[in-house]
N, C-alpha and C positions, 0 to 999 in steps of 0.2 A: 520437208527435206532440209530446208534452211535451218529450222529450229533444231533438228537432230545434229547437224554439223556444228551449229553454235554451241550446243550442249557438250559435244565431244571436245571442242576447242577449250571450253571452260574447264572440263575435267583434266585435260592434258596440262593446261596452264597451271591449274591448282596443284597438280602433282609436282611439277617442276618447282613451284614456289615453296611447297612444303619441304622438298629435298634441300633447296637452297637455304631455307630457314634453319634446317637442322644443322647444316654446316656452320652457319653463323653462330648458332647457339653453342656448339661445341667449342668454337674458337673463343667466344666471349667468356667461357668458363676457364680459359687459360690453356686450352689444349692446342698447341701450335702445329699439331700433326694433321689438321683438317679432319676429314672423315676417317682417316686412318686411325686416329686415336679412339674414336667411337667404336669402330669395328674391332679394334684390338681389345677394348674392354668387353665387348660382346663375346669375343673369342677366348675369354679367360677360362671358360669351362673346358675347352679343348686343350688349352695350355696346361691347366692344372691337372687334367687327366694324364697328359703326356708326362709331366714331371712326376706324377704318382707312379706311373709305370716304370720310369727310370729308377725311382727310389726302390720299387719292389725288386727289380733285378739287382741293384746294388746291395740291397739288404740280404738277399739270398746268398750272394757271393761273399759278402763280408762275414756272414755267420755260417759259412759252409760246414765248419766242424761241429757247431752246436746242433745244426739241423741234421747232420750226418750225410752230406752229399758225397757221392762217389766221383772219381775223376771224369767219367763219361758225362755225368750230369753237369759238372762244373764247366766242361768244354762246351756243352750245348748252351748253357746260360750265357757264357761269354760271347758266343756267336750271335745269340739272340740280342744281347745288349748292344753289340756293334751294329747289327742290322737295323735295330729300332732307332738308334741315334742317327744313323745315316738318313733313314726315312723321315725322321722328325725334322732334321735340318732342311731337307728338300721341301717338305710340306709347309713348314713355317716360312720358307722363302717364297713359295707359291702364294701363300696367304698375303704376305707383305706386298708382293708385286700386284696382285689382283686388287688389293685395297688402294694402292696408289693410283692405279688405272681407273678405278671406280671414282675416286676423288676427283680426278681430272675430268671425267665425263660429266659428273654432276655440276662442276663449276662452269662447264661449257654450255651456255644457253642454247646453242644450236645442236647440241647432241641429241641423237634420236633416242626416244624412250625404249625402243626395242634393244638398242645397244646397251643401255643402262641395265635393263632387265637381264640381259645375257651375262653382263659382268657380275651382277648380284648373284646370279645362279652359279657362276664360276667360283665366286668367293665362298659361297655356302658349301659348295661341293668340296673345295679344298679344306675347309674347316671340318666338315663331316668326315673326310678321309683321315685327317689327323686323329680325330676322336676315335674312329673305328680301329685304327692301327694301335692306339694306346690301350684300348680295351682288350684287343686280341693279344697283344704282347704280354699283358698281365695274366690273362687266362692261360696262354701257352706256357708261361713260366711256372705257374702253379700246377699245370698239368704234368710237368716233368717229375714232380715229387711223388713219392709213395705215400699211402695213407699214414704210415708211421712218421714219415718226415713232415707231413703237414701238421700232425699233432705236435711234433717237436717245435715246429715253427710257431704254431699258435701259442704254445706255452711260453716260448721265448718272447713273443710280442706282448703277452699279458704281463710278463715280468718287467719288460722295458717300460710299459705304460705305468705300472705301479711305482717303479723307481722314479719316473718323471714326475708323477703326482706328488710323491714324497719330497722331491727336490723343490718343486714349485711351492709346496706348503711350507717348507723350511725357509725358503727365500722370502715368502710373504710374512712369516712370523718375525724374521730378522728385521724386515722393513718396518713393521709395526712397533717393535721394541725401540728401534732407532728414533722413530717418530715420537714415541712417548718420552724418551730421554731428552729429545730436543725440546719438547714442550715443557718438561719440568725445568730444564735449564733456562728457558725463556722466562718462566714464571719466577724462578729464583732471582734472575737478573732484575726483573721488574720490582721485586720486593726490596732488593738492595738499593735500587735507584730511588724508590719511594722513601726508604729510611733515610737516605742521604738528604733528600729534599726536605724531609720533616725536620732533620737536625739543623739544616741551614736556616729554616724558617724560625726555629726556636731561638737560635742565636740572635737573629735580628729582633 
């Protein structure tokens, strides 16, 4: 019985040490937000998905004419946009609060592991809730469109991607040309300096 209790104590102590070490590592890397910084990095998936959903709604409303949206659809999309942004703000606030509270618990050596586990579960639930809302908002927005409008939207997106690639290629080409001109200029300058030095040496 004593051995079992001793083993349990070692496990609990080890878990606390590992959690504390994780906090110190995060801070040593320059993250002054404690555990919050680490969790916010882990939550980038939820944040990115949320931003993508916001972009989808903005995109549909911005290109309503090209897609062929009718007033009723536009009204629905605007309502969905507002509702999602409200929910997003609340969910992100819940995540930040839960992260701060978890950070405080982990730094407290006397904190109960059950309380830490409960806070971890709360944080993951908040992150999962934001991710689900983002996916649902995106699906609901696309669900409003008719098959013809979806095809128009797909064509529009392909056109935008092609234009973006062409702009990127043009920009890269200009950068390469500037680099080549700069290199030639440097080479010409070196030749002139070399010629001047040679002439000076000949005079001496």
